[in-house]
C-alpha positions, 0 to 999 in steps of 0.5 A: 580316803579324806584326810578327816575320816583317815584320822576317826580311824586312827583315833577309834583304831588306838581307842581299840588298840588300848581298849584292848590291850594294845598302845603307849597306854596297853598293858605293862606286861609281856608275861605268857599271861598278860598279867603282872608277873609273880613275885615268889619268896625265895625260901621264904623272906630269907634275906631277914630271916632265916630261910624255910622257916613258918616266919621267913614264909609268914614275913613274905606274906606279909611284905606280899609275896605271890608264892612262897617257895619250901624246897623239900627233903626227906626224914627217915621217917618219911616225912617232908620238911623245909630245908634247901638241902639235905645237909643240915649243917649249914641251916640248923645247930644239928651239930651243938645238940647231936655228937658227930657219931650221927654224920654220915657220907654219902653221895650227893649228886656225883659228890661225896659229903660227910655231912649231918643228913636229914634223912637220918634223923626223924621229925621229932629229931629236927623238932628239936632243932631250930635254924640260922642264918645261912648267907654271911653278911646277914642277919643272925639275931634271929638264930636258934628261935625258929623250927624246921617246918613241914610240910603239911605246916607251909600249906597250913600257913598259906592258907591262914595267911592268905585267907587273913591278908584277903588273897589267895598264897601259893606255893612253889615246892621244889624236890631236890635231889630227887636220884638221892631220895630215891636211892635211900626210900624208892623210886618215886616215894617222895614225888607220891607224897607230895602229890598226896599232900599236894592233892589233899590241899588243894586238888588234883588240879591245874588251877592250883595256886601250886608249881612243883619245881626241878632241877632233875627231869624223870621225876618232872616227867613221872610227876606229869603222869600222876597230878595236872598240877603245874610242873617247872623245869629248872636249868641250872649253870655254874658260873657265867664266862666273861662273854656271856657265855653259860658254865658248866661243870659239874654237878651244875652241867645237867640234871642228875639223872641224865649223869645217871642214865648217861644222857649227855644232854646237858641243862643248855640242850633243853633251852634250845628250840628242841630242848624247850620241845621237849621239856612241853612235852611233861613241864608247864613252865622251865625256871632258869638261872637268870643269866640264861634269860638276859646277855651280860658281856664282861669288856673290862669296862668300871660303869659304876665308878667304883674302882674296879670291875666287878659283876654289876658292870658288865655290860648289858645286852639284852634278852638272849632269846630265851623268853621269847622263844619260851613263850612261844612254845607256851611256857612260863618262863620264872628266874631267879635269884634276887638280892638286894645284899648281892650284885646282879650281872650287869646291875647294882640296884636289885629293884632296877636288875628285876624290872628290866626282866620283866619288862623282857616279859619274864613271868615270875621272879625269885626273891629273897626279898620279897618287899623289894619284887612286890615294888619293882612289879608296882612301879614297872608302869 
């Protein structure tokens, strides 16, 4: 081939690649779909307002979050409400409104826990409570102002606020402690109520702006027979060791339904090739804690120069391969949790940390500060 012809051929190929999303000017995103990674308001804009309140969800939407995340528990009269845990003590003023006689001791994923449980209160009683900031060092001036919302109220907010903004805002409910709730209300009662509410609001469709997530497995496998809405298998751990490997200590060692069923598999086993194949039989995505995805090592070097070695000084050794392997099997990967006010493993700047994961191809990030997540996506190029 003559040089001139070769050059024209090369230019044509480059133009074709660029037009198809290839080359240096191609897509900024290595997500499974090729679209921008999702920004998920973790418990709403919980870095600024008390978590799991309509006000925190609205703030997240106003900041540009694609999805808002209501963790769900059930009241005594069978209503799904947004709380991070069945325990109310740390996120509400329940102790100031009800005496200790309303406390109970229950087995919460193998841990005997004495507390005020949402399942011991009716919705009317819970509506008398007010939320408070649950994380130390965050603003407390809004404590005592906001109520506990129901799932139906969260759905209505996402739809109305999204319509006002001219875009679709999704919801990303988490089923909290499925085995615990099944012991109180019966097998799959929680899941059936959730499906009924979501189908009524969005229809039974994989195209619905909804993901359902859980750390347990059996409930997701059940849901896979009841709904086409997308399902997400969450993957937990206890800590990260100095060498970058995961620490798996109960109750973060394995899904609790595995514990009950004497299934020896750990959370980490679900991220092996065989484990991902298993997850693919019932779920559309995985939601691993972020240290599963990027390997970081504590080698004792003070990289930030502040005279001490902390988690943000860890050496970042790149992808663990989980994102790539999951994508090869057709699974989305969403990870958690990015916070402006907490050091990241190997990162000091939360936006830079999210962008590192985004450049690897992560499909979505959970963040307490959605504005930072939105900025990370916009500035990714």
